[in-house]
C-alpha positions in Angstrom: -63.1 -10.1 -28.9 -62.4 -9.8 -24.6 -62.7 -6.4 -23.5 -59.5 -4.6 -21.9 -59.7 -4.9 -18.2 -59.4 -1.3 -16.7 -58.7 0.3 -13.7 -62.7 0.8 -13.3 -63.1 -2.9 -13.2 -60.3 -3.5 -10.7 -61.9 -0.8 -8.4 -65.4 -2.5 -8.9 -63.7 -5.8 -8.1 -62.1 -4.5 -4.9 -64.7 -1.9 -3.6 -62.1 0.6 -3.5 -61.7 3.9 -5.5 -59.8 4.4 -9.0 -57.7 6.6 -7.7 -56.4 3.9 -4.9 -56.4 1.3 -7.4 -54.0 3.9 -9.7 -51.7 4.5 -7.3 -51.6 0.7 -6.0 -50.4 -0.5 -9.5 -47.7 2.5 -9.7 -44.3 1.3 -8.6 -43.5 4.8 -7.8 -46.8 5.6 -6.0 -47.6 2.6 -3.9 -46.2 3.5 -0.8 -48.6 6.3 -0.6 -51.2 3.6 0.6 -51.3 0.6 3.0 -49.2 -2.3 1.8 -52.8 -4.4 2.5 -54.5 -2.4 -0.1 -51.5 -2.7 -2.5 -51.6 -6.3 -2.3 -55.4 -6.7 -2.3 -55.4 -4.5 -5.6 -52.6 -6.2 -7.6 -54.0 -9.5 -6.6 -57.4 -8.4 -8.4 -55.4 -7.1 -11.1 -53.6 -10.6 -11.7 -56.6 -12.4 -11.4 -58.4 -10.2 -13.9 -55.9 -10.2 -16.4 -55.4 -6.6 -15.9 -52.4 -5.2 -18.5 -51.8 -1.5 -18.0 -52.4 0.8 -21.1 -48.5 2.1 -21.3 -49.5 4.5 -24.3 -52.5 6.0 -22.4 -50.3 6.3 -19.5 -47.8 8.2 -21.3 -49.8 10.4 -22.9 -51.0 11.1 -19.3 -48.1 11.6 -17.7 -45.5 12.6 -20.4 -43.4 9.5 -19.3 -42.8 6.5 -21.8 -41.8 4.2 -19.0 -38.6 3.2 -21.0 -34.9 3.9 -20.6 -32.1 3.3 -23.4 -29.2 1.3 -22.4 -26.2 1.7 -25.1 -23.3 -0.6 -24.9 -20.2 -0.9 -27.4 -19.6 -4.1 -28.0 -22.6 -6.9 -27.6 -20.1 -9.8 -27.7 -18.0 -8.4 -24.5 -19.1 -10.1 -21.7 -17.9 -7.3 -19.5 -21.3 -5.7 -20.2 -24.2 -8.2 -19.4 -23.6 -7.8 -15.6 -23.8 -4.1 -16.1 -27.0 -4.1 -18.0 -28.4 -6.6 -15.6 -27.5 -4.2 -12.7 -29.3 -1.2 -14.4 -32.4 -3.5 -15.0 -32.2 -4.8 -10.9 -32.9 -1.3 -10.2 -35.3 -0.1 -13.0 -37.6 -2.9 -13.6 -39.0 -3.0 -10.2 -39.7 0.8 -10.7 -41.7 -0.1 -13.7 -39.4 0.9 -16.3 -38.3 -1.6 -19.6 -35.0 -1.1 -21.0 -34.4 -0.7 -24.7 -30.5 -2.1 -25.3 -28.8 -0.8 -28.4 -25.3 -1.6 -29.4 -22.8 0.7 -31.4 -20.0 -1.7 -32.4 -17.9 0.8 -31.0 -18.4 2.8 -34.1 -19.1 6.7 -34.0 -22.1 6.9 -36.7 -23.6 4.0 -35.4 -23.5 5.1 -31.9 -24.9 8.6 -32.8 -27.8 6.8 -35.0 -28.6 4.6 -32.0 -29.1 7.7 -29.5 -31.3 9.1 -32.0 -33.5 6.0 -32.2 -33.7 5.9 -28.7 -34.7 9.7 -28.6 -37.3 8.5 -31.5 -38.5 6.1 -29.1 -39.4 8.7 -26.1 -37.1 7.1 -23.5 -37.5 8.8 -20.4 -33.4 8.7 -20.1 -30.4 7.0 -21.1 -27.9 5.1 -19.5 -24.6 5.2 -22.1 -21.8 2.7 -21.7 -20.3 3.4 -25.2 -19.5 7.3 -24.8 -16.4 8.8 -26.7 -14.5 11.4 -24.7 -16.1 13.9 -27.0 -19.7 12.4 -27.7 -21.9 15.3 -29.6 -25.1 13.0 -30.1 -25.4 11.8 -26.0 -24.2 15.6 -25.2 -27.0 17.3 -27.2 -29.7 14.7 -25.8 -28.6 15.6 -22.4 -28.7 19.7 -23.3 -32.4 18.9 -24.8 -33.1 18.2 -21.5 -33.1 14.1 -21.5 -31.3 12.7 -18.4 -28.2 10.8 -19.2 -25.7 8.9 -17.0 -22.6 7.3 -18.7 -21.3 3.9 -17.0 -17.8 2.4 -17.4 -17.1 5.7 -19.3 -17.2 9.5 -19.1 -16.9 12.6 -21.2 -14.4 14.9 -21.1 -15.5 18.3 -19.6 -18.8 17.4 -19.3 -21.8 18.1 -16.9 -23.3 14.5 -17.6 -23.3 12.3 -14.4 -20.9 9.3 -14.8 -20.0 6.0 -12.8 -16.4 4.8 -13.5 -14.1 2.7 -12.0 -10.9 3.5 -10.0 -8.6 3.7 -13.1 -5.3 5.0 -11.4 -5.9 2.7 -8.6 -6.5 -0.4 -10.6 -2.9 0.4 -12.6 -1.4 1.2 -9.4 -1.9 -2.5 -7.8 -1.0 -4.1 -11.1 2.2 -2.4 -11.4 3.0 -2.9 -7.7 2.4 -6.5 -8.2 4.6 -6.9 -10.7 7.2 -4.9 -9.2 6.6 -7.0 -6.3 7.3 -10.2 -8.6 10.8 -8.6 -9.7 9.8 -7.2 -13.1 11.1 -3.4 -13.9 10.9 -3.4 -17.8 7.2 -3.4 -18.3 5.2 -2.8 -21.5 1.7 -1.8 -21.6 -0.9 -2.1 -24.1 -3.0 0.8 -24.1 -6.9 1.2 -25.4 -8.2 3.5 -27.8 -7.8 7.2 -26.9 -10.8 8.4 -27.8 -12.4 6.3 -24.7 -11.7 7.1 -21.7 -11.1 3.9 -20.5 -8.1 3.9 -22.8 -7.1 7.4 -21.9 -7.3 7.3 -18.3 -5.5 3.9 -17.7 -2.7 5.1 -20.1 -2.1 8.3 -18.1 -2.6 6.2 -14.7 0.2 3.6 -16.1 2.6 6.6 -16.9 2.2 8.4 -13.5 2.5 5.2 -11.6 5.5 4.2 -13.3 6.8 7.5 -12.9 6.2 7.5 -9.3 8.0 4.3 -8.6 11.1 5.3 -10.9 10.7 2.7 -13.5 11.6 3.5 -16.7 8.0 4.0 -19.4 10.1 4.2 -22.4 7.7 5.2 -25.6 8.8 2.1 -27.2 7.4 0.0 -24.5 3.5 1.3 -25.1 1.6 0.7 -27.9 -2.0 1.9 -28.5 -4.7 -0.4 -29.7 -7.4 0.9 -31.8 -10.5 -1.6 -30.2 -10.6 -3.3 -27.0 -10.4 -6.8 -28.7 -8.6 -9.8 -28.6 -7.4 -9.2 -32.4 -5.9 -5.8 -31.2 -4.2 -7.7 -28.5 -2.4 -9.9 -30.8 -1.3 -6.9 -33.1 0.0 -5.2 -30.2 1.8 -7.8 -28.9 3.2 -8.6 -32.3 4.4 -4.6 -32.5 5.9 -4.8 -29.2 8.3 -7.9 -30.1 9.1 -6.5 -33.3 10.7 -3.7 -31.4 14.3 -3.3 -30.0 13.4 -3.0 -26.6 13.6 -5.2 -23.8 10.5 -6.2 -21.5 9.5 -9.0 -19.0 5.8 -8.1 -18.3 3.0 -6.5 -20.2 -0.1 -4.6 -18.3 -3.1 -4.7 -20.9 -5.8 -1.9 -20.5 -8.3 -4.7 -20.6 -8.8 -8.1 -20.3 -9.7 -9.1 -24.0 -6.2 -7.0 -25.0 -4.4 -9.5 -22.8 -6.0 -12.7 -24.1 -5.0 -11.8 -27.6 -1.5 -10.9 -26.1 -1.1 -14.2 -24.5 -2.3 -16.0 -27.6 0.4 -14.1 -29.5 3.0 -14.7 -27.1 2.2 -18.6 -27.2 2.0 -18.6 -31.3 5.9 -17.2 -30.8 6.9 -19.7 -28.6 6.8 -17.5 -25.6 5.5 -18.8 -22.4 3.2 -17.0 -20.2 4.0 -16.3 -17.5 7.5 -18.0 -17.7 8.7 -15.8 -20.7 6.4 -12.9 -20.2 4.1 -12.0 -17.4 0.5 -10.3 -18.7 -2.0 -8.4 -16.8 -5.6 -7.2 -17.5 -8.3 -5.1 -16.1 -11.9 -5.8 -15.6 -12.1 -9.3 -14.7 -14.7 -10.2 -17.2 -16.7 -13.6 -16.5 -15.0 -17.0 -17.4 -11.4 -15.9 -16.8 -11.4 -18.8 -14.6 -11.8 -21.3 -17.1 -9.0 -19.8 -19.2 -5.4 -21.0 -19.0 -3.0 -19.4 -17.9 -5.6 -17.8 -15.4 -5.4 -14.2 -15.9 -4.2 -11.6 -13.2 -6.5 -8.8 -13.5 -8.2 -5.8 -12.0 -11.9 -6.7 -11.2 -14.3 -4.0 -11.6 -17.7 -3.8 -10.1 -19.7 -4.5 -13.0 -23.3 -5.3 -11.8 -22.6 -2.6 -8.8 -21.8 -0.2 -11.5 -24.8 -1.0 -13.3 -26.9 -0.3 -10.4 -25.0 2.9 -9.6 -25.9 4.2 -12.8 -29.5 3.3 -12.9 -29.9 5.1 -9.4 -28.2 8.2 -10.7 -30.8 7.9 -13.7 -33.6 7.9 -11.6 -32.8 10.4 -9.7 -32.3 12.7 -12.8 -35.9 11.2 -14.2 -37.5 12.3 -10.7 -35.8 15.8 -10.4 -34.3 15.0 -7.5 -30.3 15.6 -8.0 -29.6 18.0 -5.1 -26.3 18.0 -4.1 -25.3 14.7 -5.9 -21.7 14.3 -7.2 -21.1 14.5 -11.1 -18.9 11.3 -10.7 -18.8 8.3 -8.9 -15.8 6.3 -8.5 -16.3 2.6 -7.6 -13.2 0.7 -5.9 -11.2 -2.0 -7.6 -9.6 -5.0 -6.8 -6.2 -7.1 -7.6 -7.2 -10.8 -8.8 -4.0 -12.8 -8.9 -3.7 -15.7 -10.8 -1.3 -17.5 -13.0 -0.7 -15.3 -15.9 2.0 -13.5 -13.6 5.0 -15.0 -12.0 8.5 -13.8 -10.9 11.1 -11.9 -13.0 13.7 -14.2 -14.6 15.6 -11.4 -15.9 15.2 -9.1 -19.0 14.2 -11.0 -22.2 15.8 -9.6 -25.1 13.4 -8.9 -27.9 
């Protein structure tokens, strides 16, 4: 059986001190020695087949060099770019990611946080947090660095990276108004999620500021952010005795479900009813009608969350804001068109 290559072996091979070898192989301390020495040591490590003993290192430093990433729905294509953004920052620093999926279920979400804590992760990026999430709050209270991304907790000191929800809804509603729409319905997201709650509040505020009717009968709340709920909510809107010419949806999947339901009922989008989404998830360019939506910075959100987590894990959080709000952009495609008059439902 081949003996494991050690730091001493690399030191003998390069003629350098063991402490120099250790620093050269540490992504967080390599900058303390010359770039030439770092390259010599790392080249020797590769040639000798060196593999770091993460367990031993963890015992010495009280770090596992792992981070947990919690997402609410592994089938939702919004989240892979966020995960890639996280990994683009933490991988070069030597951290491995453990990805867990909650399926947007409270009990499963709590259990997954416990699993990550049992694995000894150094920090957690949580993209599935509920507005009131006891498991992640307890983890933070126990000293585990936590950052939420695309979500936030109410009345919490946990740092978050979120999107400009109000700005996004203002862009969507103003776009529809510019097309002549006045009777605009809203399919809201789940109200136990910050993205659902804040986007609904933003829609109501923007409609009020523009002096547009926001009748209760023109708002339906989804139970989940998915296509099935988009169909169900569109069906409920059509069954009510309210007239509307456009639907602003709280995310793209709800919008796609709404469009599918309109089509199954012989209503063309956008000639009959215009529909908008929020997020600009991948592949929307390949779906007809192309969805008019709000583009959030998915990859950049992951990067921002990872940087914030690394600062927390390093104990370097001086004067950092609790909330990072990323700008959004309106992407106009062909699911919206000029209003052709109020359609009675």
